C-alpha positions as CSV (number, residue, x, y, z in Angstrom):
1,M,-34.7,71.0,5.1
2,S,-31.7,70.7,2.9
3,T,-30.6,67.5,1.3
4,T,-26.9,66.7,1.4
5,N,-25.4,65.3,-1.8
6,I,-22.9,62.5,-1.1
7,F,-20.3,62.1,-3.7
8,T,-19.9,58.5,-5.1
9,P,-18.2,57.3,-8.3
10,F,-20.9,54.7,-8.8
11,T,-24.2,55.1,-10.5
12,E,-27.5,54.4,-8.7
13,E,-27.9,51.2,-10.8
14,E,-24.4,50.0,-9.8
15,L,-25.3,50.5,-6.1
16,M,-28.4,48.3,-6.3
17,P,-28.0,44.8,-4.5
18,K,-27.4,42.0,-6.9
19,E,-27.7,38.2,-6.6
20,E,-24.6,36.4,-5.3
21,K,-22.8,34.1,-7.8
22,L,-21.8,30.8,-6.2
23,E,-19.6,28.2,-7.8
24,V,-21.5,25.1,-8.7
25,I,-19.2,22.1,-8.7
26,K,-19.5,20.4,-12.0
27,K,-20.1,16.7,-11.3
28,G,-17.9,14.3,-13.2
29,K,-19.7,11.5,-15.1
30,Q,-20.2,8.2,-13.3
31,F,-17.3,6.1,-14.6
32,S,-16.8,2.4,-15.4
33,I,-14.5,0.4,-13.1
34,G,-12.6,-2.6,-14.3
35,V,-11.3,-5.2,-11.8
36,P,-9.0,-7.7,-13.7
37,K,-7.9,-11.1,-12.4
38,E,-4.5,-11.0,-10.8
39,T,-1.9,-13.0,-12.7
40,C,1.4,-12.2,-10.9
41,L,3.1,-13.6,-7.8
42,H,0.3,-16.2,-7.2
43,E,-1.7,-13.2,-5.9
44,R,-4.9,-14.1,-4.0
45,R,-6.1,-10.7,-2.9
46,T,-8.4,-8.4,-4.9
47,C,-9.5,-4.8,-4.6
48,I,-13.2,-5.0,-4.0
49,T,-15.8,-7.2,-2.3
50,P,-19.3,-8.0,-3.6
51,D,-20.8,-5.7,-0.8
52,A,-18.7,-2.8,-2.0
53,V,-19.7,-3.5,-5.7
54,Q,-23.4,-3.3,-4.7
55,V,-22.9,0.2,-3.1
56,L,-21.0,1.5,-6.2
57,V,-23.6,0.1,-8.6
58,D,-26.3,1.8,-6.6
59,H,-24.3,5.1,-7.0
60,G,-24.5,4.7,-10.8
61,H,-21.1,3.1,-11.5
62,E,-20.6,0.2,-14.0
63,I,-18.4,-2.5,-12.5
64,I,-16.7,-5.0,-14.9
65,I,-15.0,-7.9,-13.1
66,E,-12.9,-10.6,-14.8
67,S,-14.2,-14.1,-14.1
68,G,-12.3,-15.6,-11.2
69,A,-10.9,-12.3,-9.9
70,G,-12.3,-13.0,-6.4
71,V,-11.6,-16.7,-6.1
72,G,-8.4,-16.4,-4.2
73,S,-10.3,-14.3,-1.5
74,F,-13.2,-16.9,-1.5
75,F,-15.6,-14.6,-3.4
76,T,-17.5,-16.3,-6.3
77,D,-18.5,-14.8,-9.7
78,L,-22.1,-15.4,-8.7
79,Q,-21.7,-13.2,-5.6
80,Y,-20.3,-10.4,-7.7
81,S,-23.0,-10.7,-10.5
82,E,-25.8,-10.7,-7.9
83,S,-24.3,-7.5,-6.5
84,G,-24.7,-5.9,-9.9
85,A,-21.2,-6.4,-11.5
86,K,-20.8,-7.5,-15.1
87,I,-18.6,-10.7,-15.3
88,T,-16.4,-11.0,-18.3
89,T,-14.0,-13.8,-19.4
90,D,-12.0,-11.3,-21.5
91,P,-9.2,-9.5,-19.7
92,K,-9.2,-6.8,-22.5
93,E,-12.7,-5.8,-21.4
94,A,-11.7,-5.5,-17.7
95,F,-8.7,-3.4,-18.7
96,G,-10.7,-1.2,-21.1
97,Q,-12.6,0.7,-18.4
98,D,-12.1,4.4,-17.2
99,L,-10.7,3.3,-13.8
100,I,-8.8,0.1,-13.2
101,L,-8.5,-1.3,-9.7
102,K,-5.6,-3.8,-9.3
103,I,-3.4,-5.2,-6.6
104,N,-0.2,-5.8,-8.5
105,P,1.0,-3.5,-11.3
106,P,-0.1,-4.6,-14.8
107,T,2.2,-6.6,-17.0
108,E,3.4,-5.1,-20.4
109,E,0.7,-7.2,-22.2
110,E,-2.0,-5.9,-19.8
111,I,-0.9,-2.3,-20.4
112,D,-1.6,-2.8,-24.1
113,Y,-5.2,-3.5,-23.3
114,M,-5.7,-0.1,-21.6
115,K,-7.2,3.0,-23.2
116,P,-5.3,6.3,-23.3
117,N,-6.0,8.5,-20.2
118,T,-7.2,5.6,-18.1
119,Y,-6.9,5.9,-14.3
120,L,-4.8,3.0,-13.0
121,V,-4.8,2.4,-9.2
122,S,-2.5,-0.4,-8.1
123,A,0.6,-1.1,-5.9
124,L,3.9,-0.1,-7.4
125,Q,6.4,-2.3,-5.6
126,I,9.2,-0.1,-7.0
127,N,12.0,-2.7,-6.2
128,L,10.4,-5.1,-8.7
129,R,9.9,-2.6,-11.5
130,E,12.0,-2.0,-14.6
131,K,12.3,1.3,-16.5
132,E,10.4,-0.3,-19.4
133,Y,7.2,-0.5,-17.2
134,F,7.1,3.3,-16.8
135,L,7.9,4.0,-20.5
136,K,5.1,1.6,-21.6
137,L,2.6,3.4,-19.3
138,A,3.8,6.8,-20.6
139,E,3.2,5.6,-24.2
140,K,-0.5,5.0,-23.3
141,K,-0.7,8.4,-21.5
142,I,-2.0,6.7,-18.4
143,N,-2.8,8.4,-15.1
144,A,-1.2,6.1,-12.5
145,I,-1.9,6.2,-8.8
146,A,0.2,3.9,-6.5
147,F,-1.0,2.4,-3.2
148,E,2.3,3.5,-1.7
149,F,1.6,7.2,-2.4
150,I,-2.1,7.6,-1.5
151,I,-2.4,10.3,1.2
152,D,-5.5,11.1,3.2
153,E,-6.6,14.5,4.5
154,Y,-4.4,14.0,7.6
155,K,-1.3,13.6,5.4
156,Q,-1.1,9.9,6.3
157,L,-0.2,7.2,3.8
158,A,-3.7,5.7,4.2
159,L,-3.4,2.4,2.3
160,V,0.2,1.8,3.3
161,R,-0.9,2.0,6.9
162,L,-3.9,-0.3,6.3
163,V,-2.0,-3.0,4.6
164,G,0.9,-2.5,7.0
165,E,-1.3,-3.3,10.0
166,I,-2.2,-6.7,8.4
167,A,1.4,-7.3,7.2
168,G,2.8,-6.8,10.7
169,T,0.4,-9.2,12.3
170,V,0.8,-11.8,9.6
171,S,4.6,-11.7,9.7
172,I,4.5,-12.9,13.4
173,L,1.9,-15.6,12.7
174,Y,3.9,-16.9,9.7
175,A,7.2,-16.6,11.6
176,S,5.7,-18.8,14.4
177,E,4.7,-21.4,11.8
178,L,8.2,-21.4,10.3
179,L,9.9,-21.5,13.7
180,A,7.9,-24.6,14.6
181,L,8.9,-26.1,11.3
182,S,12.6,-25.4,11.6
183,N,13.3,-26.3,15.3
184,G,10.0,-27.1,17.0
185,L,9.8,-23.9,19.0
186,M,6.7,-22.0,20.0
187,L,6.9,-18.2,20.4
188,G,6.1,-18.3,24.1
189,G,3.4,-17.9,26.7
190,I,4.1,-21.3,28.4
191,T,4.7,-21.5,32.2
192,G,8.2,-22.4,33.1
193,V,9.5,-22.2,29.5
194,R,11.7,-19.4,28.2
195,P,9.9,-17.4,25.5
196,S,11.4,-17.1,22.0
197,E,13.3,-13.9,21.2
198,V,11.7,-11.7,18.5
199,L,13.8,-8.9,17.0
200,I,11.8,-6.3,15.0
201,L,13.7,-3.8,12.7
202,G,11.4,-0.8,12.3
203,A,9.0,1.0,14.7
204,G,6.5,2.2,12.0
205,I,3.0,0.8,11.5
206,V,4.3,-2.6,10.4
207,G,6.7,-2.8,13.3
208,E,4.0,-1.7,15.7
209,F,1.5,-4.4,14.7
210,A,4.3,-7.0,14.6
211,T,5.2,-6.0,18.2
212,K,1.6,-6.2,19.4
213,A,1.1,-9.7,17.8
214,A,4.4,-11.0,19.2
215,I,3.6,-9.7,22.7
216,G,0.1,-11.2,22.4
217,L,1.7,-14.7,21.6
218,G,4.0,-14.4,24.6
219,A,7.3,-13.8,22.9
220,S,10.2,-11.6,24.2
221,V,10.4,-8.6,21.9
222,R,13.0,-6.1,21.1
223,V,12.6,-3.2,18.6
224,F,15.3,-1.3,16.6
225,D,14.8,1.9,14.6
226,N,16.8,5.0,13.7
227,S,13.9,7.3,14.6
228,L,13.7,8.2,18.3
229,S,10.2,9.7,17.8
230,K,8.9,6.4,16.4
231,L,10.5,4.4,19.2
232,R,8.9,6.8,21.7
233,R,5.5,6.4,20.1
234,L,5.8,2.6,20.1
235,H,6.8,2.7,23.8
236,T,3.7,4.7,24.6
237,I,1.4,2.3,22.6
238,V,2.8,-0.9,24.3
239,D,3.0,0.6,27.8
240,S,6.9,0.5,27.8
241,R,6.8,-3.3,27.9
242,V,9.3,-3.6,25.0
243,P,13.0,-2.6,25.1
244,T,13.9,-0.4,22.2
245,S,17.2,0.7,20.7
246,I,18.7,2.9,18.0
247,I,20.4,0.9,15.2
248,D,23.9,0.5,16.5
249,P,25.8,-2.3,14.7
250,K,27.4,-3.7,17.9
251,E,24.1,-3.7,19.8
252,L,22.2,-5.1,16.8
253,G,24.8,-7.8,16.3
254,K,24.4,-9.0,19.9
255,A,20.6,-9.0,19.6
256,L,20.7,-10.9,16.3
257,R,22.8,-13.7,17.9
258,R,20.1,-14.2,20.5
259,A,17.1,-13.9,18.2
260,D,14.9,-16.7,17.1
261,V,12.8,-14.5,14.8
262,V,13.9,-11.3,12.9
263,I,11.2,-9.1,11.2
264,G,12.5,-6.6,8.7
265,A,10.0,-3.7,8.6
266,L,12.1,-0.8,7.4
267,P,11.8,0.4,3.7
268,R,15.4,0.7,2.4
269,L,14.8,2.3,-1.0
270,N,18.1,3.1,-2.7
271,M,19.9,2.3,0.7
272,Q,22.2,-0.4,2.0
273,P,20.7,-3.3,4.0
274,I,21.1,-3.0,7.8
275,V,21.7,-6.6,8.6
276,T,24.9,-7.8,6.7
277,E,25.7,-11.4,5.6
278,D,28.3,-11.6,8.3
279,M,25.7,-10.9,11.0
280,V,23.3,-13.6,9.5
281,M,26.2,-16.2,9.6
282,K,26.4,-15.6,13.4
283,M,22.7,-16.2,14.0
284,K,21.3,-19.4,15.5
285,K,20.7,-22.3,13.1
286,G,16.9,-22.7,12.4
287,S,16.1,-19.1,13.3
288,V,13.7,-17.2,11.0
289,I,14.0,-14.0,9.0
290,I,11.0,-12.3,7.4
291,D,11.9,-9.3,5.2
292,I,8.5,-7.6,4.8
293,T,9.6,-4.5,3.0
294,I,11.6,-6.4,0.4
295,D,9.7,-4.8,-2.5
296,N,10.9,-1.5,-1.2
297,G,14.5,-2.5,-0.6
298,K,16.2,-5.2,1.5
299,V,16.6,-4.8,5.3
300,I,18.7,-8.1,5.4
301,E,21.5,-8.5,2.9
302,T,20.9,-12.3,2.4
303,S,17.1,-12.1,1.8
304,E,15.7,-12.7,-1.6
305,L,12.3,-12.3,-3.3
306,T,10.3,-15.5,-2.8
307,T,6.9,-16.8,-4.1
308,M,3.8,-18.4,-2.6
309,D,4.9,-21.7,-4.2
310,E,8.3,-21.5,-2.5
311,P,7.8,-19.0,0.3
312,Y,11.3,-19.3,1.9
313,I,14.9,-20.2,1.2
314,I,17.6,-21.3,3.6
315,R,20.9,-19.4,3.9
316,H,23.6,-20.1,6.4
317,G,21.1,-22.4,8.3
318,V,18.6,-19.5,8.7
319,I,15.1,-19.5,7.1
320,H,14.6,-16.4,4.9
321,C,11.1,-15.4,3.8
322,G,10.9,-12.6,1.2
323,L,7.3,-12.5,0.1
324,P,6.5,-9.1,-1.4
325,N,2.7,-9.9,-1.0
326,L,2.8,-11.4,2.5
327,T,-0.7,-10.2,3.3
328,S,-1.9,-12.5,0.5
329,K,-1.6,-15.3,3.1
330,M,-4.7,-13.8,4.6
331,P,-6.5,-12.8,1.4
332,R,-10.0,-12.4,2.5
333,T,-9.2,-10.1,5.5
334,T,-6.9,-8.1,3.3
335,T,-9.4,-7.8,0.5
336,K,-12.1,-6.6,2.9
337,A,-9.7,-4.0,4.3
338,I,-8.6,-2.7,0.9
339,S,-12.2,-2.8,-0.4
340,N,-13.4,-0.6,2.5
341,F,-10.8,1.9,1.7
342,F,-11.6,2.0,-2.1
343,L,-15.3,2.3,-1.4
344,S,-14.9,5.5,0.6
345,Y,-12.2,6.7,-1.8
346,I,-14.4,6.4,-4.9
347,L,-17.6,7.7,-3.2
348,N,-15.6,10.7,-1.9
349,Y,-14.5,11.6,-5.4
350,D,-18.1,11.3,-6.6
351,E,-19.2,13.9,-4.2
352,E,-16.3,16.2,-5.2
353,G,-17.1,15.9,-8.9
354,G,-14.8,13.2,-10.1
355,F,-11.1,12.6,-10.4
356,E,-10.3,15.6,-12.7
357,N,-12.0,18.1,-10.3
358,M,-10.2,16.5,-7.3
359,L,-6.8,16.9,-9.0
360,I,-7.4,20.6,-9.3
361,R,-8.8,21.0,-5.8
362,K,-6.9,18.6,-3.5
363,N,-3.1,18.5,-3.1
364,E,-3.3,15.0,-1.6
365,M,-4.7,13.6,-4.8
366,K,-1.9,15.2,-6.8
367,Q,0.7,13.6,-4.5
368,S,-0.7,10.1,-5.0
369,L,0.0,10.2,-8.8
370,Y,3.3,8.9,-10.2
371,M,2.2,9.5,-13.7
372,Y,-0.2,12.1,-15.2
373,K,-1.3,11.7,-18.8
374,G,2.0,9.9,-19.5
375,R,4.3,12.4,-17.7
376,H,6.4,11.1,-14.8
377,T,5.5,13.1,-11.7
378,K,7.4,11.4,-8.8
379,K,11.0,12.5,-8.4
380,I,12.1,9.4,-6.4
381,I,11.1,7.2,-9.4
382,C,12.6,9.5,-12.0
383,D,16.0,9.6,-10.1
384,R,16.0,5.8,-9.8
385,F,15.2,5.0,-13.4
386,G,16.6,8.0,-15.2
387,L,13.3,9.4,-16.4
388,T,12.3,13.0,-17.1
389,Y,10.7,14.5,-14.0
390,H,7.6,16.8,-14.3
391,D,6.3,18.8,-11.4
392,I,2.6,17.8,-11.0
393,N,1.8,21.3,-9.7
394,L,2.9,22.8,-13.1
395,L,0.8,20.2,-15.0
396,I,-2.4,20.8,-13.0
397,F,-3.4,24.2,-11.5
């Protein structure tokens, strides 16, 4: 019996099976989280509840909370300390941690308290920012993540959607309060009495929840948007009970003259307002305008930023509310919603090996940053403030 020699360029040793090499994800160290007390815009919300603190502490994180941070949302220092947080009276200590969770962006003084390479997670409210804010953060080489840019695995703006749901509902509840104050009208739902007219500009998440709340209270609702797909989606959600329209100045002008309440829910970043001063002058006296997206650009030309102390102004006989933190009117609900989000957000990053690993592995994480180690990584911000743009994909790969 003859043996056949099979030619092979490999040696016998090279052909022997070898153990497979698998990548072991290097776990990031558990990091310390600072939650400072909010000092701007009479802010009453905070980022985290005592229940969420307990879960994070059980996962090995150190939580430093500035005394009084939860008071506006009706959470006491005692509740936080019993959940495992360390309470500090020094804001410098809260701002000196690896990760800072905040509702409003830090002030210039607060940026000075931060360590280089800190991760800052807060709202950006681009319409309220100055160029100096970004330059100051860049000096400290901060990694900054904005609520407005946080994307989930489904490519949805997760936190914008969450806060938008609350903002839409709150806008109608507060509008009904202001309408009763201005001319004694109720939104509707009373037998034999004509319901109030509510006009909603924007069919996104904020517009959707404002529509649902207004219908629930018995108002007559009309929605305008320039996106047919958004209007179609809204039509499906509310069973075609609401008339919708593309933003046509003539049609919009007629609807505004009839409206008792106008809700502005369209971001107008670097764009002209939709409702002009002339249109507002023709509206009913005592009607109410709530410009929800004012921190992202005006929808109504005559609206102005307002504060919790003076939540509205009167222009041409029309009440204008321009609160950039409208959901702060329902601080406990908003805090619980934001806290639920951040709890899963942080635990998810723990499993994946920390923020640095996630930056390399997940594109969604890269898109949520507007600054990486002091470099400006959002083109929309760089164009607006004349900053040098850096492509995040060239900084992290």
